[in-house]
Phi, psi and omega in degrees: 000319180298319178297319180298317180296316180297315178298320179297313181297319178296317181293322177297317179298315181294319179296316178297322179294317179294316179298320178297320179293321179295319179296317179297321179294319180291321175296323179298312178296319178298316181295324177297317178292317179298319180304316178289320181301319179302315181284336170296320177294326176298313179300319181282352185057040180274079186293328179296315179293316180299322180303326181277344185260351174252140175292164183300323182259031179306142178231130177245114178257111183283163176295336179284348185102346178294138179237129180236144170277182182303311180299319179295316180295316179297324176294319177299315179300318183295333183252359183253138180262089174273132175255346181205134170214087187248131182268152180212151174054045184271135174232148178232124177254110188259132175237165183302324185246007179191166175218143177249122181245127180238147178183189179235142181227130173268134185228140169234131182226128180272125173255187183304313187236006182202170174248121175278133175236127180203168173228158178217158171252147186213165168231129178237145178244131177242153176220146175283112179227145179051041177063026175203163177282134175229149180281132179263318181204156173231130176231118175283126182256343179202142179215134178223125180263145174285144176295147181271000000 
C-alpha cells in the first residue's frame, strides 16, 4: 500500500512537471511573437495598442544611456519614423511571475536627411498583469550603427 501511494505521488508530480514545462514552452513561443508584435506596433505608431502592452511603470533604457518611462517612450514612438524593427535570435525564459526575453533587433529609422541603420542586443522583462503578458522593461545591452 505504501508503494502504491508513493508511486501515485511521484506520477502526480511528474505529470504536473510536464504540464508546467508545456505551459512554459507555449508561453515562451507566445512571448517571442508578442515581442515582435510590439515592435511592429512601434513601426506603425500604434500608441493605443502599445499602451496596453506596457505596464504603467514601464522603463526603456536606450543604448545611449537615456532612460525613459512609459509616457516618454510613447512620445518618442509618436515622433520617430521607424521603418523596420525586426527581431532575431530571440529566447524567452519563462517563470511563473515573470519572463526574461533576450534577442537582437535590426532597426531602420528615417531622420531629416538620412536613414539610420543599426542593430542592438537587448534584455526585456515581461510580467503577467491584467490576465496577459505585459512588458515591464527594455534594456539595450549593445548597439552598433552602420557607417553612413
